[in-house]
PDB file of N, CA, C, O and CB in Angstrom:
ATOM      1  N   UNK A   1      -1.095  82.275 271.037  1.00  0.00           N
ATOM      2  CA  UNK A   1      -2.012  82.766 270.153  1.00  0.00           C
ATOM      3  C   UNK A   1      -2.406  82.162 269.035  1.00  0.00           C
ATOM      4  O   UNK A   1      -1.727  81.359 268.396  1.00  0.00           O
ATOM      5  CB  UNK A   1      -1.690  83.765 269.820  1.00  0.00           C
ATOM      6  N   UNK A   2      -3.595  82.560 268.751  1.00  0.00           N
ATOM      7  CA  UNK A   2      -4.542  81.305 268.010  1.00  0.00           C
ATOM      8  C   UNK A   2      -4.186  82.205 266.681  1.00  0.00           C
ATOM      9  O   UNK A   2      -4.369  83.420 266.746  1.00  0.00           O
ATOM     10  CB  UNK A   2      -6.634  80.993 268.544  1.00  0.00           C
ATOM     11  N   UNK A   3      -3.692  81.626 265.510  1.00  0.00           N
ATOM     12  CA  UNK A   3      -4.200  82.220 264.240  1.00  0.00           C
ATOM     13  C   UNK A   3      -5.497  82.822 263.241  1.00  0.00           C
ATOM     14  O   UNK A   3      -6.442  82.143 262.840  1.00  0.00           O
ATOM     15  CB  UNK A   3      -3.888  81.566 263.788  1.00  0.00           C
ATOM     16  N   UNK A   4      -5.402  83.407 263.130  1.00  0.00           N
ATOM     17  CA  UNK A   4      -7.241  84.658 262.345  1.00  0.00           C
ATOM     18  C   UNK A   4      -7.047  84.013 260.878  1.00  0.00           C
ATOM     19  O   UNK A   4      -6.035  83.820 260.204  1.00  0.00           O
ATOM     20  CB  UNK A   4      -7.026  87.379 262.142  1.00  0.00           C
ATOM     21  N   UNK A   5      -7.830  83.866 260.747  1.00  0.00           N
ATOM     22  CA  UNK A   5      -8.386  83.587 259.480  1.00  0.00           C
ATOM     23  C   UNK A   5      -8.715  84.647 258.625  1.00  0.00           C
ATOM     24  O   UNK A   5      -9.316  85.545 259.214  1.00  0.00           O
ATOM     25  CB  UNK A   5      -9.446  82.891 259.619  1.00  0.00           C
ATOM     26  N   UNK A   6      -8.494  84.870 257.260  1.00  0.00           N
ATOM     27  CA  UNK A   6      -7.982  86.157 257.147  1.00  0.00           C
ATOM     28  C   UNK A   6      -9.967  85.447 255.689  1.00  0.00           C
ATOM     29  O   UNK A   6     -10.537  84.529 255.099  1.00  0.00           O
ATOM     30  CB  UNK A   6      -5.478  86.706 256.595  1.00  0.00           C
ATOM     31  N   UNK A   7      -9.948  86.543 255.962  1.00  0.00           N
ATOM     32  CA  UNK A   7     -11.076  85.793 255.028  1.00  0.00           C
ATOM     33  C   UNK A   7     -10.648  86.081 253.213  1.00  0.00           C
ATOM     34  O   UNK A   7     -10.621  85.166 252.389  1.00  0.00           O
ATOM     35  CB  UNK A   7     -12.899  86.637 255.481  1.00  0.00           C
ATOM     36  N   UNK A   8     -10.400  87.279 252.949  1.00  0.00           N
ATOM     37  CA  UNK A   8      -8.908  88.067 251.459  1.00  0.00           C
ATOM     38  C   UNK A   8      -9.116  87.107 250.835  1.00  0.00           C
ATOM     39  O   UNK A   8      -9.635  86.847 249.749  1.00  0.00           O
ATOM     40  CB  UNK A   8      -6.829  88.310 251.688  1.00  0.00           C
ATOM     41  N   UNK A   9      -8.322  86.195 252.208  1.00  0.00           N
ATOM     42  CA  UNK A   9      -8.204  85.301 250.941  1.00  0.00           C
ATOM     43  C   UNK A   9      -8.359  83.332 250.517  1.00  0.00           C
ATOM     44  O   UNK A   9      -7.661  82.536 249.889  1.00  0.00           O
ATOM     45  CB  UNK A   9      -6.821  85.713 250.666  1.00  0.00           C
ATOM     46  N   UNK A  10     -10.066  83.228 251.514  1.00  0.00           N
ATOM     47  CA  UNK A  10     -10.358  82.686 250.861  1.00  0.00           C
ATOM     48  C   UNK A  10     -11.325  82.914 249.949  1.00  0.00           C
ATOM     49  O   UNK A  10     -11.907  81.929 249.493  1.00  0.00           O
ATOM     50  CB  UNK A  10     -10.377  82.042 251.329  1.00  0.00           C
ATOM     51  N   UNK A  11     -11.626  83.995 249.579  1.00  0.00           N
ATOM     52  CA  UNK A  11     -11.966  84.571 248.295  1.00  0.00           C
ATOM     53  C   UNK A  11     -10.774  84.584 247.101  1.00  0.00           C
ATOM     54  O   UNK A  11     -10.974  83.997 246.037  1.00  0.00           O
ATOM     55  CB  UNK A  11     -12.414  86.019 248.614  1.00  0.00           C
ATOM     56  N   UNK A  12      -9.878  85.098 247.292  1.00  0.00           N
ATOM     57  CA  UNK A  12      -8.985  84.679 245.872  1.00  0.00           C
ATOM     58  C   UNK A  12      -8.298  83.557 245.709  1.00  0.00           C
ATOM     59  O   UNK A  12      -7.452  83.403 244.829  1.00  0.00           O
ATOM     60  CB  UNK A  12      -7.961  85.530 245.570  1.00  0.00           C
ATOM     61  N   UNK A  13      -8.762  82.346 246.909  1.00  0.00           N
ATOM     62  CA  UNK A  13      -8.938  80.695 246.713  1.00  0.00           C
ATOM     63  C   UNK A  13      -9.838  80.942 245.665  1.00  0.00           C
ATOM     64  O   UNK A  13      -9.296  81.094 244.570  1.00  0.00           O
ATOM     65  CB  UNK A  13      -9.588  79.629 248.059  1.00  0.00           C
ATOM     66  N   UNK A  14     -11.147  81.029 245.697  1.00  0.00           N
ATOM     67  CA  UNK A  14     -12.318  80.690 244.943  1.00  0.00           C
ATOM     68  C   UNK A  14     -12.195  80.962 243.713  1.00  0.00           C
ATOM     69  O   UNK A  14     -13.051  80.403 243.027  1.00  0.00           O
ATOM     70  CB  UNK A  14     -13.411  81.243 245.342  1.00  0.00           C
ATOM     71  N   UNK A  15     -11.244  81.801 242.972  1.00  0.00           N
ATOM     72  CA  UNK A  15     -11.401  83.174 241.803  1.00  0.00           C
ATOM     73  C   UNK A  15     -10.810  81.937 241.019  1.00  0.00           C
ATOM     74  O   UNK A  15      -9.957  81.190 241.499  1.00  0.00           O
ATOM     75  CB  UNK A  15     -10.340  85.097 241.922  1.00  0.00           C
ATOM     76  N   UNK A  16     -11.353  81.806 239.770  1.00  0.00           N
ATOM     77  CA  UNK A  16     -11.452  81.458 238.395  1.00  0.00           C
ATOM     78  C   UNK A  16     -11.385  82.140 237.488  1.00  0.00           C
ATOM     79  O   UNK A  16     -11.924  83.245 237.438  1.00  0.00           O
ATOM     80  CB  UNK A  16     -12.275  80.997 238.129  1.00  0.00           C
ATOM     81  N   UNK A  17     -10.309  81.326 236.036  1.00  0.00           N
ATOM     82  CA  UNK A  17     -11.100  82.454 235.634  1.00  0.00           C
ATOM     83  C   UNK A  17     -11.880  82.544 234.151  1.00  0.00           C
ATOM     84  O   UNK A  17     -11.821  81.610 233.351  1.00  0.00           O
ATOM     85  CB  UNK A  17     -10.174  83.546 235.738  1.00  0.00           C
ATOM     86  N   UNK A  18     -12.498  83.582 233.926  1.00  0.00           N
ATOM     87  CA  UNK A  18     -13.848  83.467 232.603  1.00  0.00           C
ATOM     88  C   UNK A  18     -13.077  83.188 231.076  1.00  0.00           C
ATOM     89  O   UNK A  18     -12.010  83.327 230.477  1.00  0.00           O
ATOM     90  CB  UNK A  18     -14.920  85.348 232.406  1.00  0.00           C
ATOM     91  N   UNK A  19     -14.402  82.715 230.950  1.00  0.00           N
ATOM     92  CA  UNK A  19     -13.877  82.032 229.726  1.00  0.00           C
ATOM     93  C   UNK A  19     -13.967  83.272 228.356  1.00  0.00           C
ATOM     94  O   UNK A  19     -14.757  84.216 228.315  1.00  0.00           O
ATOM     95  CB  UNK A  19     -14.961  80.491 229.429  1.00  0.00           C
ATOM     96  N   UNK A  20     -13.013  82.957 227.412  1.00  0.00           N
ATOM     97  CA  UNK A  20     -12.312  84.138 226.699  1.00  0.00           C
ATOM     98  C   UNK A  20     -13.948  84.873 225.865  1.00  0.00           C
ATOM     99  O   UNK A  20     -14.006  86.097 225.978  1.00  0.00           O
ATOM    100  CB  UNK A  20     -10.759  83.390 225.318  1.00  0.00           C
ATOM    101  N   UNK A  21     -14.763  84.431 225.354  1.00  0.00           N
ATOM    102  CA  UNK A  21     -16.029  84.984 225.485  1.00  0.00           C
ATOM    103  C   UNK A  21     -16.760  85.229 225.409  1.00  0.00           C
ATOM    104  O   UNK A  21     -17.348  85.419 224.345  1.00  0.00           O
ATOM    105  CB  UNK A  21     -16.310  85.277 225.546  1.00  0.00           C
ATOM    106  N   UNK A  22     -17.535  85.507 227.426  1.00  0.00           N
ATOM    107  CA  UNK A  22     -17.559  85.827 228.157  1.00  0.00           C
ATOM    108  C   UNK A  22     -17.257  87.588 227.962  1.00  0.00           C
ATOM    109  O   UNK A  22     -17.798  88.557 227.429  1.00  0.00           O
ATOM    110  CB  UNK A  22     -16.948  84.931 228.759  1.00  0.00           C
ATOM    111  N   UNK A  23     -15.817  87.208 228.911  1.00  0.00           N
ATOM    112  CA  UNK A  23     -14.461  88.148 228.995  1.00  0.00           C
ATOM    113  C   UNK A  23     -14.597  89.390 227.635  1.00  0.00           C
ATOM    114  O   UNK A  23     -14.957  90.557 227.481  1.00  0.00           O
ATOM    115  CB  UNK A  23     -12.811  86.941 228.723  1.00  0.00           C
ATOM    116  N   UNK A  24     -14.153  88.462 226.992  1.00  0.00           N
ATOM    117  CA  UNK A  24     -14.557  89.690 225.755  1.00  0.00           C
ATOM    118  C   UNK A  24     -16.561  90.448 224.784  1.00  0.00           C
ATOM    119  O   UNK A  24     -16.683  91.270 223.876  1.00  0.00           O
ATOM    120  CB  UNK A  24     -13.554  88.762 224.321  1.00  0.00           C
ATOM    121  N   UNK A  25     -17.430  89.835 225.392  1.00  0.00           N
ATOM    122  CA  UNK A  25     -18.473  90.272 225.715  1.00  0.00           C
ATOM    123  C   UNK A  25     -18.503  91.586 226.961  1.00  0.00           C
ATOM    124  O   UNK A  25     -19.419  92.397 227.097  1.00  0.00           O
ATOM    125  CB  UNK A  25     -19.119  89.059 226.015  1.00  0.00           C
ATOM    126  N   UNK A  26     -17.737  91.540 227.459  1.00  0.00           N
ATOM    127  CA  UNK A  26     -18.186  91.743 228.648  1.00  0.00           C
ATOM    128  C   UNK A  26     -17.543  93.414 228.589  1.00  0.00           C
ATOM    129  O   UNK A  26     -17.940  94.548 228.853  1.00  0.00           O
ATOM    130  CB  UNK A  26     -17.625  90.525 229.869  1.00  0.00           C
ATOM    131  N   UNK A  27     -16.498  92.849 228.149  1.00  0.00           N
ATOM    132  CA  UNK A  27     -15.324  94.146 227.383  1.00  0.00           C
ATOM    133  C   UNK A  27     -15.960  95.149 226.464  1.00  0.00           C
ATOM    134  O   UNK A  27     -16.086  96.303 226.871  1.00  0.00           O
ATOM    135  CB  UNK A  27     -14.067  93.426 226.277  1.00  0.00           C
ATOM    136  N   UNK A  28     -16.575  94.657 224.675  1.00  0.00           N
ATOM    137  CA  UNK A  28     -16.723  95.433 224.371  1.00  0.00           C
ATOM    138  C   UNK A  28     -18.225  96.495 224.883  1.00  0.00           C
ATOM    139  O   UNK A  28     -18.524  97.578 224.381  1.00  0.00           O
ATOM    140  CB  UNK A  28     -16.416  94.989 223.333  1.00  0.00           C
ATOM    141  N   UNK A  29     -18.850  95.884 225.826  1.00  0.00           N
ATOM    142  CA  UNK A  29     -20.388  96.249 226.576  1.00  0.00           C
ATOM    143  C   UNK A  29     -19.606  97.627 226.759  1.00  0.00           C
ATOM    144  O   UNK A  29     -19.823  98.658 226.121  1.00  0.00           O
ATOM    145  CB  UNK A  29     -21.122  95.205 228.305  1.00  0.00           C
ATOM    146  N   UNK A  30     -18.670  97.441 227.742  1.00  0.00           N
ATOM    147  CA  UNK A  30     -18.123  97.894 228.716  1.00  0.00           C
ATOM    148  C   UNK A  30     -17.444  98.961 227.694  1.00  0.00           C
ATOM    149  O   UNK A  30     -17.077  99.956 228.319  1.00  0.00           O
ATOM    150  CB  UNK A  30     -17.304  96.864 229.660  1.00  0.00           C
ATOM    151  N   UNK A  31     -17.120  99.053 226.033  1.00  0.00           N
ATOM    152  CA  UNK A  31     -16.295  99.845 225.711  1.00  0.00           C
ATOM    153  C   UNK A  31     -17.502 101.231 225.209  1.00  0.00           C
ATOM    154  O   UNK A  31     -17.303 102.441 225.092  1.00  0.00           O
ATOM    155  CB  UNK A  31     -15.202  99.078 224.574  1.00  0.00           C
ATOM    156  N   UNK A  32     -18.771 100.385 225.002  1.00  0.00           N
ATOM    157  CA  UNK A  32     -19.651 100.657 224.158  1.00  0.00           C
ATOM    158  C   UNK A  32     -20.571 102.270 224.541  1.00  0.00           C
ATOM    159  O   UNK A  32     -21.092 103.354 224.281  1.00  0.00           O
ATOM    160  CB  UNK A  32     -20.507  99.290 224.153  1.00  0.00           C
ATOM    161  N   UNK A  33     -20.127 101.107 225.424  1.00  0.00           N
ATOM    162  CA  UNK A  33     -20.919 102.501 227.327  1.00  0.00           C
ATOM    163  C   UNK A  33     -19.529 103.489 227.364  1.00  0.00           C
ATOM    164  O   UNK A  33     -19.609 104.032 228.465  1.00  0.00           O
ATOM    165  CB  UNK A  33     -21.056 101.200 229.972  1.00  0.00           C
ATOM    166  N   UNK A  34     -19.049 103.681 227.103  1.00  0.00           N
ATOM    167  CA  UNK A  34     -17.636 104.484 227.464  1.00  0.00           C
ATOM    168  C   UNK A  34     -18.135 105.257 226.209  1.00  0.00           C
ATOM    169  O   UNK A  34     -19.360 105.141 226.234  1.00  0.00           O
ATOM    170  CB  UNK A  34     -15.815 103.595 227.479  1.00  0.00           C
ATOM    171  N   UNK A  35     -17.832 105.865 225.309  1.00  0.00           N
ATOM    172  CA  UNK A  35     -18.661 105.793 223.581  1.00  0.00           C
ATOM    173  C   UNK A  35     -20.139 106.410 224.239  1.00  0.00           C
ATOM    174  O   UNK A  35     -20.198 107.639 224.297  1.00  0.00           O
ATOM    175  CB  UNK A  35     -18.926 103.611 222.603  1.00  0.00           C
ATOM    176  N   UNK A  36     -20.891 105.920 224.552  1.00  0.00           N
ATOM    177  CA  UNK A  36     -22.466 106.670 224.954  1.00  0.00           C
ATOM    178  C   UNK A  36     -21.929 107.925 225.775  1.00  0.00           C
ATOM    179  O   UNK A  36     -22.152 109.112 225.541  1.00  0.00           O
ATOM    180  CB  UNK A  36     -23.716 105.537 226.124  1.00  0.00           C
ATOM    181  N   UNK A  37     -20.915 107.184 227.129  1.00  0.00           N
ATOM    182  CA  UNK A  37     -21.273 108.122 228.231  1.00  0.00           C
ATOM    183  C   UNK A  37     -20.202 109.885 227.334  1.00  0.00           C
ATOM    184  O   UNK A  37     -20.491 111.062 227.546  1.00  0.00           O
ATOM    185  CB  UNK A  37     -20.434 107.202 230.296  1.00  0.00           C
ATOM    186  N   UNK A  38     -19.599 109.607 226.853  1.00  0.00           N
ATOM    187  CA  UNK A  38     -18.381 110.285 226.161  1.00  0.00           C
ATOM    188  C   UNK A  38     -18.776 110.997 224.430  1.00  0.00           C
ATOM    189  O   UNK A  38     -18.134 111.697 223.648  1.00  0.00           O
ATOM    190  CB  UNK A  38     -17.078 108.898 226.043  1.00  0.00           C
ATOM    191  N   UNK A  39     -20.088 110.406 224.405  1.00  0.00           N
ATOM    192  CA  UNK A  39     -20.775 111.520 223.442  1.00  0.00           C
ATOM    193  C   UNK A  39     -21.711 112.051 224.331  1.00  0.00           C
ATOM    194  O   UNK A  39     -22.062 113.201 224.065  1.00  0.00           O
ATOM    195  CB  UNK A  39     -21.536 110.985 222.020  1.00  0.00           C
ATOM    196  N   UNK A  40     -22.352 111.384 225.593  1.00  0.00           N
ATOM    197  CA  UNK A  40     -22.966 112.240 225.605  1.00  0.00           C
ATOM    198  C   UNK A  40     -22.673 113.290 226.581  1.00  0.00           C
ATOM    199  O   UNK A  40     -23.564 113.960 227.103  1.00  0.00           O
ATOM    200  CB  UNK A  40     -23.953 111.808 225.606  1.00  0.00           C
ATOM    201  N   UNK A  41     -21.218 113.460 226.871  1.00  0.00           N
ATOM    202  CA  UNK A  41     -20.724 114.395 227.672  1.00  0.00           C
ATOM    203  C   UNK A  41     -20.392 115.598 226.329  1.00  0.00           C
ATOM    204  O   UNK A  41     -20.626 116.777 226.062  1.00  0.00           O
ATOM    205  CB  UNK A  41     -19.330 113.735 228.688  1.00  0.00           C
ATOM    206  N   UNK A  42     -19.942 114.821 225.949  1.00  0.00           N
ATOM    207  CA  UNK A  42     -19.506 116.390 224.435  1.00  0.00           C
ATOM    208  C   UNK A  42     -20.938 116.860 224.057  1.00  0.00           C
ATOM    209  O   UNK A  42     -21.264 118.029 224.264  1.00  0.00           O
ATOM    210  CB  UNK A  42     -18.555 115.668 222.351  1.00  0.00           C
ATOM    211  N   UNK A  43     -21.878 115.877 223.452  1.00  0.00           N
ATOM    212  CA  UNK A  43     -23.179 117.701 223.061  1.00  0.00           C
ATOM    213  C   UNK A  43     -24.498 117.796 224.561  1.00  0.00           C
ATOM    214  O   UNK A  43     -25.684 117.981 224.287  1.00  0.00           O
ATOM    215  CB  UNK A  43     -24.820 117.248 220.696  1.00  0.00           C
ATOM    216  N   UNK A  44     -24.104 117.663 225.816  1.00  0.00           N
ATOM    217  CA  UNK A  44     -24.588 118.138 227.037  1.00  0.00           C
ATOM    218  C   UNK A  44     -23.942 118.708 227.414  1.00  0.00           C
ATOM    219  O   UNK A  44     -24.196 119.910 227.340  1.00  0.00           O
ATOM    220  CB  UNK A  44     -24.911 117.532 227.868  1.00  0.00           C
ATOM    221  N   UNK A  45     -22.788 118.336 228.013  1.00  0.00           N
ATOM    222  CA  UNK A  45     -22.602 118.800 229.406  1.00  0.00           C
ATOM    223  C   UNK A  45     -21.754 119.996 229.131  1.00  0.00           C
ATOM    224  O   UNK A  45     -21.461 120.772 230.040  1.00  0.00           O
ATOM    225  CB  UNK A  45     -21.910 117.700 230.447  1.00  0.00           C
ATOM    226  N   UNK A  46     -21.275 120.198 227.667  1.00  0.00           N
ATOM    227  CA  UNK A  46     -19.828 121.258 227.518  1.00  0.00           C
ATOM    228  C   UNK A  46     -20.797 122.551 226.110  1.00  0.00           C
ATOM    229  O   UNK A  46     -20.370 123.547 225.527  1.00  0.00           O
ATOM    230  CB  UNK A  46     -17.724 119.890 226.506  1.00  0.00           C
ATOM    231  N   UNK A  47     -22.309 121.773 226.061  1.00  0.00           N
ATOM    232  CA  UNK A  47     -22.230 122.860 224.615  1.00  0.00           C
ATOM    233  C   UNK A  47     -22.600 124.486 225.502  1.00  0.00           C
ATOM    234  O   UNK A  47     -22.329 125.591 225.031  1.00  0.00           O
ATOM    235  CB  UNK A  47     -23.918 122.327 223.006  1.00  0.00           C
ATOM    236  N   UNK A  48     -23.203 124.263 226.725  1.00  0.00           N
ATOM    237  CA  UNK A  48     -22.688 126.056 227.445  1.00  0.00           C
ATOM    238  C   UNK A  48     -21.428 126.379 227.216  1.00  0.00           C
ATOM    239  O   UNK A  48     -21.063 127.391 226.618  1.00  0.00           O
ATOM    240  CB  UNK A  48     -22.703 126.302 229.197  1.00  0.00           C
ATOM    241  N   UNK A  49     -20.621 125.410 227.752  1.00  0.00           N
ATOM    242  CA  UNK A  49     -18.850 126.268 227.853  1.00  0.00           C
ATOM    243  C   UNK A  49     -18.957 126.498 227.261  1.00  0.00           C
ATOM    244  O   UNK A  49     -19.344 127.656 227.415  1.00  0.00           O
ATOM    245  CB  UNK A  49     -17.476 126.026 227.941  1.00  0.00           C
ATOM    246  N   UNK A  50     -18.894 126.011 225.190  1.00  0.00           N
ATOM    247  CA  UNK A  50     -18.187 125.848 224.640  1.00  0.00           C
ATOM    248  C   UNK A  50     -19.553 127.150 223.221  1.00  0.00           C
ATOM    249  O   UNK A  50     -19.191 127.991 222.398  1.00  0.00           O
ATOM    250  CB  UNK A  50     -17.599 124.030 224.688  1.00  0.00           C
ATOM    251  N   UNK A  51     -21.002 126.679 223.588  1.00  0.00           N
ATOM    252  CA  UNK A  51     -21.415 128.322 223.385  1.00  0.00           C
ATOM    253  C   UNK A  51     -20.541 129.972 223.741  1.00  0.00           C
ATOM    254  O   UNK A  51     -20.025 130.717 222.909  1.00  0.00           O
ATOM    255  CB  UNK A  51     -22.658 128.381 224.312  1.00  0.00           C
ATOM    256  N   UNK A  52     -20.643 130.210 225.659  1.00  0.00           N
ATOM    257  CA  UNK A  52     -20.058 130.318 225.489  1.00  0.00           C
ATOM    258  C   UNK A  52     -18.430 130.914 224.641  1.00  0.00           C
ATOM    259  O   UNK A  52     -18.106 131.874 223.942  1.00  0.00           O
ATOM    260  CB  UNK A  52     -20.611 129.930 225.752  1.00  0.00           C
ATOM    261  N   UNK A  53     -17.814 129.801 225.163  1.00  0.00           N
ATOM    262  CA  UNK A  53     -16.363 130.613 224.415  1.00  0.00           C
ATOM    263  C   UNK A  53     -16.637 131.038 223.189  1.00  0.00           C
ATOM    264  O   UNK A  53     -16.294 132.105 222.680  1.00  0.00           O
ATOM    265  CB  UNK A  53     -14.996 129.688 224.165  1.00  0.00           C
ATOM    266  N   UNK A  54     -17.866 129.351 222.283  1.00  0.00           N
ATOM    267  CA  UNK A  54     -17.915 130.924 220.635  1.00  0.00           C
ATOM    268  C   UNK A  54     -17.948 132.228 220.760  1.00  0.00           C
ATOM    269  O   UNK A  54     -16.889 132.817 220.541  1.00  0.00           O
ATOM    270  CB  UNK A  54     -19.292 131.076 219.638  1.00  0.00           C
ATOM    271  N   UNK A  55     -19.607 133.336 221.282  1.00  0.00           N
ATOM    272  CA  UNK A  55     -19.733 133.960 221.615  1.00  0.00           C
ATOM    273  C   UNK A  55     -18.901 134.648 222.450  1.00  0.00           C
ATOM    274  O   UNK A  55     -19.265 135.808 222.649  1.00  0.00           O
ATOM    275  CB  UNK A  55     -20.425 133.720 221.706  1.00  0.00           C
ATOM    276  N   UNK A  56     -17.664 134.225 223.132  1.00  0.00           N
ATOM    277  CA  UNK A  56     -16.857 135.415 223.884  1.00  0.00           C
ATOM    278  C   UNK A  56     -16.078 135.508 222.929  1.00  0.00           C
ATOM    279  O   UNK A  56     -15.475 136.580 222.965  1.00  0.00           O
ATOM    280  CB  UNK A  56     -16.118 135.250 225.323  1.00  0.00           C
ATOM    281  N   UNK A  57     -15.666 134.534 221.633  1.00  0.00           N
ATOM    282  CA  UNK A  57     -15.015 134.695 221.002  1.00  0.00           C
ATOM    283  C   UNK A  57     -15.316 135.079 219.724  1.00  0.00           C
ATOM    284  O   UNK A  57     -14.566 134.659 218.843  1.00  0.00           O
ATOM    285  CB  UNK A  57     -14.503 133.982 221.160  1.00  0.00           C
ATOM    286  N   UNK A  58     -16.558 136.023 219.304  1.00  0.00           N
ATOM    287  CA  UNK A  58     -16.899 136.771 218.416  1.00  0.00           C
ATOM    288  C   UNK A  58     -17.203 138.209 218.413  1.00  0.00           C
ATOM    289  O   UNK A  58     -17.488 138.964 217.484  1.00  0.00           O
ATOM    290  CB  UNK A  58     -17.672 136.262 218.067  1.00  0.00           C
ATOM    291  N   UNK A  59     -17.013 138.502 220.273  1.00  0.00           N
ATOM    292  CA  UNK A  59     -17.583 139.926 220.711  1.00  0.00           C
ATOM    293  C   UNK A  59     -15.914 140.411 219.571  1.00  0.00           C
ATOM    294  O   UNK A  59     -15.739 141.064 218.541  1.00  0.00           O
ATOM    295  CB  UNK A  59     -17.738 140.426 223.123  1.00  0.00           C
ATOM    296  N   UNK A  60     -15.020 139.632 220.531  1.00  0.00           N
ATOM    297  CA  UNK A  60     -13.545 139.853 220.614  1.00  0.00           C
ATOM    298  C   UNK A  60     -13.152 140.005 218.670  1.00  0.00           C
ATOM    299  O   UNK A  60     -12.235 140.826 218.672  1.00  0.00           O
ATOM    300  CB  UNK A  60     -12.662 138.208 221.633  1.00  0.00           C
ATOM    301  N   UNK A  61     -13.398 139.642 217.286  1.00  0.00           N
ATOM    302  CA  UNK A  61     -13.021 138.994 217.023  1.00  0.00           C
ATOM    303  C   UNK A  61     -13.426 140.590 215.399  1.00  0.00           C
ATOM    304  O   UNK A  61     -13.064 140.396 214.238  1.00  0.00           O
ATOM    305  CB  UNK A  61     -13.446 137.343 217.554  1.00  0.00           C
TER     306      UNK A  61
END
């Protein structure tokens, strides 16, 4: 039986360490993007639900 080549092992062998400066920049960019998405979610997607809860509690009081 012929030994099958595993292409994933070849991909793993070609991996190299990322320079620390580039890794830090990418992580900062990801953190900034996550913050922007969270802020957008807070002010747009949940605004309707928050207003609905606000008016519902005002009626009961």
